[in-house]
N, CA and C atoms as an extended XYZ file, in Angstrom:
276
Properties=species:S:1:pos:R:3:atomname:S:1:resname:S:1:resid:I:1 pbc="F F F"
N       -47.415      -52.533       65.971 N   UNK     1
C       -46.167      -51.736       65.645 CA  UNK     1
C       -43.907      -51.969       65.585 C   UNK     1
N       -43.604      -51.123       64.133 N   UNK     2
C       -43.655      -51.987       63.441 CA  UNK     2
C       -42.452      -49.624       63.766 C   UNK     2
N       -40.918      -50.119       63.146 N   UNK     3
C       -40.930      -49.516       62.904 CA  UNK     3
C       -38.672      -49.047       62.215 C   UNK     3
N       -39.051      -48.819       61.331 N   UNK     4
C       -37.909      -48.696       60.358 CA  UNK     4
C       -37.281      -47.238       60.269 C   UNK     4
N       -35.827      -46.978       60.338 N   UNK     5
C       -35.804      -45.966       60.955 CA  UNK     5
C       -33.982      -45.929       60.211 C   UNK     5
N       -33.434      -44.881       59.644 N   UNK     6
C       -32.501      -44.662       58.578 CA  UNK     6
C       -31.203      -43.349       59.363 C   UNK     6
N       -30.169      -43.679       58.857 N   UNK     7
C       -29.020      -43.165       59.309 CA  UNK     7
C       -28.119      -43.151       60.039 C   UNK     7
N       -27.973      -43.628       60.705 N   UNK     8
C       -28.288      -44.462       62.192 CA  UNK     8
C       -26.412      -43.421       62.799 C   UNK     8
N       -26.516      -42.589       61.412 N   UNK     9
C       -24.484      -42.554       62.004 CA  UNK     9
C       -24.852      -41.619       60.434 C   UNK     9
N       -24.411      -39.734       61.096 N   UNK    10
C       -23.990      -39.472       59.844 CA  UNK    10
C       -22.880      -38.022       60.349 C   UNK    10
N       -22.836      -37.476       59.745 N   UNK    11
C       -21.848      -35.644       60.238 CA  UNK    11
C       -23.133      -34.185       60.269 C   UNK    11
N       -23.101      -33.961       61.448 N   UNK    12
C       -23.658      -32.837       61.630 CA  UNK    12
C       -24.540      -31.542       60.326 C   UNK    12
N       -25.475      -31.949       60.495 N   UNK    13
C       -26.243      -30.893       58.511 CA  UNK    13
C       -27.349      -32.394       58.472 C   UNK    13
N       -27.108      -33.552       58.421 N   UNK    14
C       -27.866      -34.266       58.305 CA  UNK    14
C       -29.179      -34.337       58.869 C   UNK    14
N       -29.602      -35.776       58.732 N   UNK    15
C       -30.490      -35.758       59.543 CA  UNK    15
C       -31.698      -37.151       59.078 C   UNK    15
N       -31.742      -37.139       60.602 N   UNK    16
C       -32.214      -38.665       60.920 CA  UNK    16
C       -34.039      -39.064       60.913 C   UNK    16
N       -34.477      -40.459       60.488 N   UNK    17
C       -35.749      -40.017       59.331 CA  UNK    17
C       -36.076      -41.625       60.543 C   UNK    17
N       -38.174      -41.770       60.014 N   UNK    18
C       -37.788      -43.684       61.075 CA  UNK    18
C       -39.502      -42.921       60.203 C   UNK    18
N       -40.060      -44.401       59.640 N   UNK    19
C       -41.131      -44.828       58.983 CA  UNK    19
C       -41.437      -45.677       59.866 C   UNK    19
N       -43.635      -45.713       60.517 N   UNK    20
C       -43.923      -46.631       61.339 CA  UNK    20
C       -44.991      -46.424       61.207 C   UNK    20
N       -45.867      -48.126       61.500 N   UNK    21
C       -46.526      -48.964       61.237 CA  UNK    21
C       -46.727      -49.406       62.508 C   UNK    21
N       -48.665      -49.292       61.880 N   UNK    22
C       -49.459      -49.874       63.402 CA  UNK    22
C       -50.151      -50.338       63.028 C   UNK    22
N       -49.928      -51.047       63.609 N   UNK    23
C       -51.419      -52.423       62.533 CA  UNK    23
C       -51.966      -53.172       64.213 C   UNK    23
N       -52.860      -53.568       63.441 N   UNK    24
C       -53.435      -55.265       64.280 CA  UNK    24
C       -54.854      -56.716       63.549 C   UNK    24
N       -54.895      -57.322       64.092 N   UNK    25
C       -55.400      -57.979       63.330 CA  UNK    25
C       -57.345      -58.304       63.420 C   UNK    25
N       -56.797      -56.521       63.592 N   UNK    26
C       -58.567      -55.928       63.191 CA  UNK    26
C       -58.089      -54.988       62.090 C   UNK    26
N       -57.264      -54.726       61.403 N   UNK    27
C       -57.547      -54.096       61.055 CA  UNK    27
C       -55.777      -52.661       60.871 C   UNK    27
N       -56.016      -51.868       59.769 N   UNK    28
C       -55.416      -50.730       59.550 CA  UNK    28
C       -55.981      -49.839       61.036 C   UNK    28
N       -55.277      -49.052       61.159 N   UNK    29
C       -55.201      -48.404       62.802 CA  UNK    29
C       -55.200      -46.908       62.007 C   UNK    29
N       -56.951      -46.264       62.027 N   UNK    30
C       -56.506      -44.785       61.749 CA  UNK    30
C       -57.468      -44.280       62.275 C   UNK    30
N       -57.986      -43.238       62.615 N   UNK    31
C       -57.473      -41.835       63.000 CA  UNK    31
C       -56.794      -42.560       63.823 C   UNK    31
N       -55.362      -42.197       63.985 N   UNK    32
C       -53.951      -41.995       65.321 CA  UNK    32
C       -53.191      -41.608       65.665 C   UNK    32
N       -52.918      -41.592       66.325 N   UNK    33
C       -51.264      -41.202       66.166 CA  UNK    33
C       -49.952      -41.750       67.304 C   UNK    33
N       -48.651      -41.734       66.930 N   UNK    34
C       -47.815      -42.369       67.527 CA  UNK    34
C       -47.185      -40.582       68.167 C   UNK    34
N       -45.603      -41.307       68.870 N   UNK    35
C       -45.268      -40.504       69.741 CA  UNK    35
C       -44.027      -40.829       70.003 C   UNK    35
N       -43.067      -40.037       69.452 N   UNK    36
C       -41.713      -40.164       70.091 CA  UNK    36
C       -41.091      -39.024       70.847 C   UNK    36
N       -39.478      -39.662       71.129 N   UNK    37
C       -38.738      -38.158       72.291 CA  UNK    37
C       -37.707      -38.862       71.461 C   UNK    37
N       -36.701      -37.894       71.595 N   UNK    38
C       -35.974      -37.816       71.358 CA  UNK    38
C       -34.590      -37.215       72.347 C   UNK    38
N       -33.542      -37.909       73.057 N   UNK    39
C       -32.857      -37.964       74.065 CA  UNK    39
C       -34.432      -38.535       75.935 C   UNK    39
N       -34.981      -38.368       75.735 N   UNK    40
C       -36.166      -38.283       77.518 CA  UNK    40
C       -36.997      -37.094       77.042 C   UNK    40
N       -36.447      -36.053       76.459 N   UNK    41
C       -37.396      -35.215       76.346 CA  UNK    41
C       -38.334      -34.978       75.811 C   UNK    41
N       -39.328      -33.812       75.510 N   UNK    42
C       -40.916      -33.936       75.321 CA  UNK    42
C       -41.851      -34.177       74.227 C   UNK    42
N       -42.662      -35.463       74.707 N   UNK    43
C       -42.318      -36.545       73.768 CA  UNK    43
C       -43.969      -36.025       72.055 C   UNK    43
N       -43.464      -36.108       71.428 N   UNK    44
C       -43.579      -35.790       69.577 CA  UNK    44
C       -45.277      -36.387       68.918 C   UNK    44
N       -46.209      -35.827       68.773 N   UNK    45
C       -46.879      -36.838       68.232 CA  UNK    45
C       -47.144      -36.508       66.930 C   UNK    45
N       -46.948      -37.484       66.283 N   UNK    46
C       -47.401      -37.610       65.047 CA  UNK    46
C       -48.395      -38.403       63.832 C   UNK    46
N       -49.672      -37.906       63.472 N   UNK    47
C       -50.502      -38.016       62.408 CA  UNK    47
C       -50.774      -39.405       62.133 C   UNK    47
N       -51.479      -40.662       62.257 N   UNK    48
C       -51.330      -42.287       60.964 CA  UNK    48
C       -51.956      -41.204       60.358 C   UNK    48
N       -51.457      -41.688       58.812 N   UNK    49
C       -52.181      -41.876       57.545 CA  UNK    49
C       -51.770      -42.852       57.275 C   UNK    49
N       -53.671      -43.830       56.793 N   UNK    50
C       -53.778      -45.511       56.762 CA  UNK    50
C       -52.496      -46.491       57.103 C   UNK    50
N       -52.427      -45.818       58.600 N   UNK    51
C       -51.801      -46.518       59.770 CA  UNK    51
C       -49.695      -45.991       59.387 C   UNK    51
N       -49.610      -45.069       58.790 N   UNK    52
C       -48.323      -45.365       59.004 CA  UNK    52
C       -48.501      -43.641       59.016 C   UNK    52
N       -46.886      -44.103       59.758 N   UNK    53
C       -46.814      -42.109       60.231 CA  UNK    53
C       -44.702      -42.352       60.243 C   UNK    53
N       -44.609      -41.306       59.736 N   UNK    54
C       -42.964      -40.583       59.295 CA  UNK    54
C       -42.713      -39.086       60.446 C   UNK    54
N       -41.571      -39.278       60.778 N   UNK    55
C       -40.774      -38.193       61.510 CA  UNK    55
C       -39.590      -37.957       61.322 C   UNK    55
N       -39.127      -36.194       60.604 N   UNK    56
C       -37.645      -36.746       60.168 CA  UNK    56
C       -37.541      -35.610       61.339 C   UNK    56
N       -36.229      -36.340       62.251 N   UNK    57
C       -35.520      -35.506       63.553 CA  UNK    57
C       -33.987      -34.694       62.251 C   UNK    57
N       -33.921      -32.954       62.305 N   UNK    58
C       -33.490      -32.382       61.227 CA  UNK    58
C       -32.479      -31.232       62.021 C   UNK    58
N       -31.048      -32.116       62.321 N   UNK    59
C       -29.833      -32.062       62.703 CA  UNK    59
C       -30.299      -31.534       63.947 C   UNK    59
N       -30.069      -32.436       64.966 N   UNK    60
C       -29.912      -32.882       65.796 CA  UNK    60
C       -28.223      -32.652       65.296 C   UNK    60
N       -28.484      -32.379       66.686 N   UNK    61
C       -26.726      -32.062       68.066 CA  UNK    61
C       -25.258      -33.386       67.408 C   UNK    61
N       -24.369      -32.384       68.216 N   UNK    62
C       -22.972      -33.821       67.737 CA  UNK    62
C       -23.120      -35.032       69.072 C   UNK    62
N       -23.527      -36.298       69.432 N   UNK    63
C       -22.827      -36.925       69.810 CA  UNK    63
C       -24.694      -37.954       69.631 C   UNK    63
N       -24.936      -38.838       71.047 N   UNK    64
C       -24.776      -40.369       70.664 CA  UNK    64
C       -26.466      -39.837       71.223 C   UNK    64
N       -27.173      -39.535       70.667 N   UNK    65
C       -29.214      -40.677       70.242 CA  UNK    65
C       -29.911      -40.976       70.872 C   UNK    65
N       -31.165      -41.199       72.057 N   UNK    66
C       -31.606      -41.928       72.456 CA  UNK    66
C       -33.099      -41.507       71.121 C   UNK    66
N       -33.630      -43.029       70.975 N   UNK    67
C       -35.115      -42.296       69.875 CA  UNK    67
C       -35.986      -43.122       70.832 C   UNK    67
N       -37.215      -43.189       71.350 N   UNK    68
C       -37.705      -44.149       71.960 CA  UNK    68
C       -39.320      -43.319       70.950 C   UNK    68
N       -40.003      -44.704       70.494 N   UNK    69
C       -41.423      -44.258       70.039 CA  UNK    69
C       -42.791      -45.598       69.919 C   UNK    69
N       -43.618      -44.792       69.990 N   UNK    70
C       -45.008      -45.195       71.074 CA  UNK    70
C       -45.776      -44.722       69.872 C   UNK    70
N       -46.780      -45.811       70.426 N   UNK    71
C       -48.185      -45.823       70.527 CA  UNK    71
C       -48.735      -46.105       71.458 C   UNK    71
N       -49.640      -44.740       72.165 N   UNK    72
C       -50.760      -45.976       73.275 CA  UNK    72
C       -52.073      -45.777       73.157 C   UNK    72
N       -52.963      -46.488       73.919 N   UNK    73
C       -54.201      -47.536       73.563 CA  UNK    73
C       -55.183      -45.948       72.780 C   UNK    73
N       -55.287      -46.403       71.767 N   UNK    74
C       -56.043      -45.385       71.504 CA  UNK    74
C       -57.818      -45.806       70.409 C   UNK    74
N       -58.274      -46.025       71.411 N   UNK    75
C       -59.325      -46.527       71.027 CA  UNK    75
C       -60.504      -47.928       71.069 C   UNK    75
N       -59.521      -48.227       70.238 N   UNK    76
C       -60.164      -50.113       70.677 CA  UNK    76
C       -59.190      -50.824       70.157 C   UNK    76
N       -57.872      -49.870       70.325 N   UNK    77
C       -56.286      -50.766       70.197 CA  UNK    77
C       -55.932      -50.361       70.605 C   UNK    77
N       -54.809      -51.781       71.334 N   UNK    78
C       -54.019      -51.818       72.968 CA  UNK    78
C       -52.896      -50.956       72.248 C   UNK    78
N       -52.565      -50.653       73.311 N   UNK    79
C       -50.596      -50.255       73.704 CA  UNK    79
C       -49.547      -51.178       73.162 C   UNK    79
N       -49.147      -50.199       71.679 N   UNK    80
C       -47.928      -50.820       71.695 CA  UNK    80
C       -46.126      -50.678       72.943 C   UNK    80
N       -45.621      -52.605       72.326 N   UNK    81
C       -44.518      -52.080       72.972 CA  UNK    81
C       -43.332      -50.785       72.576 C   UNK    81
N       -43.056      -49.982       73.041 N   UNK    82
C       -42.281      -49.398       73.092 CA  UNK    82
C       -41.324      -49.890       71.827 C   UNK    82
N       -40.551      -48.658       71.207 N   UNK    83
C       -39.676      -49.733       70.654 CA  UNK    83
C       -38.003      -48.028       70.417 C   UNK    83
N       -36.943      -47.971       70.716 N   UNK    84
C       -36.024      -48.119       71.081 CA  UNK    84
C       -34.824      -48.164       69.569 C   UNK    84
N       -34.154      -46.466       69.360 N   UNK    85
C       -33.670      -46.592       68.283 CA  UNK    85
C       -31.841      -45.968       68.925 C   UNK    85
N       -30.967      -46.048       68.692 N   UNK    86
C       -30.339      -45.027       68.691 CA  UNK    86
C       -29.279      -45.300       67.244 C   UNK    86
N       -28.257      -43.600       67.997 N   UNK    87
C       -27.538      -42.987       66.241 CA  UNK    87
C       -26.518      -41.382       67.069 C   UNK    87
N       -25.787      -42.040       66.194 N   UNK    88
C       -24.284      -41.108       66.482 CA  UNK    88
C       -24.437      -39.560       65.215 C   UNK    88
N       -24.216      -38.498       66.356 N   UNK    89
C       -24.245      -37.690       64.623 CA  UNK    89
C       -22.644      -36.901       65.051 C   UNK    89
N       -21.600      -37.014       63.979 N   UNK    90
C       -20.616      -37.204       64.215 CA  UNK    90
C       -20.499      -35.459       63.635 C   UNK    90
N       -18.979      -34.553       63.784 N   UNK    91
C       -18.437      -33.695       63.339 CA  UNK    91
C       -18.176      -33.354       61.901 C   UNK    91
N       -18.184      -32.878       61.788 N   UNK    92
C       -17.824      -32.179       60.023 CA  UNK    92
C       -16.296      -32.618       59.342 C   UNK    92
């Protein structure tokens, strides 16, 4: 699993976006889901489409945040090592 997230620092009102790719030596992973949590909250499931997922966290609160992205074992595909990203939202 790999991920690319952007807007590591932005003013309140903006969004934080990540694209995730899940693959294996056996090929693409579809169907399936990835999960992400924001600041240790409840997991949010995002479906994979052609082994990719895209999610946006819209208008997070001012402050520092942590996003944990994971892929649990599904079918014949083993779980992936979770990826952690951090970002900061500043006041306008």
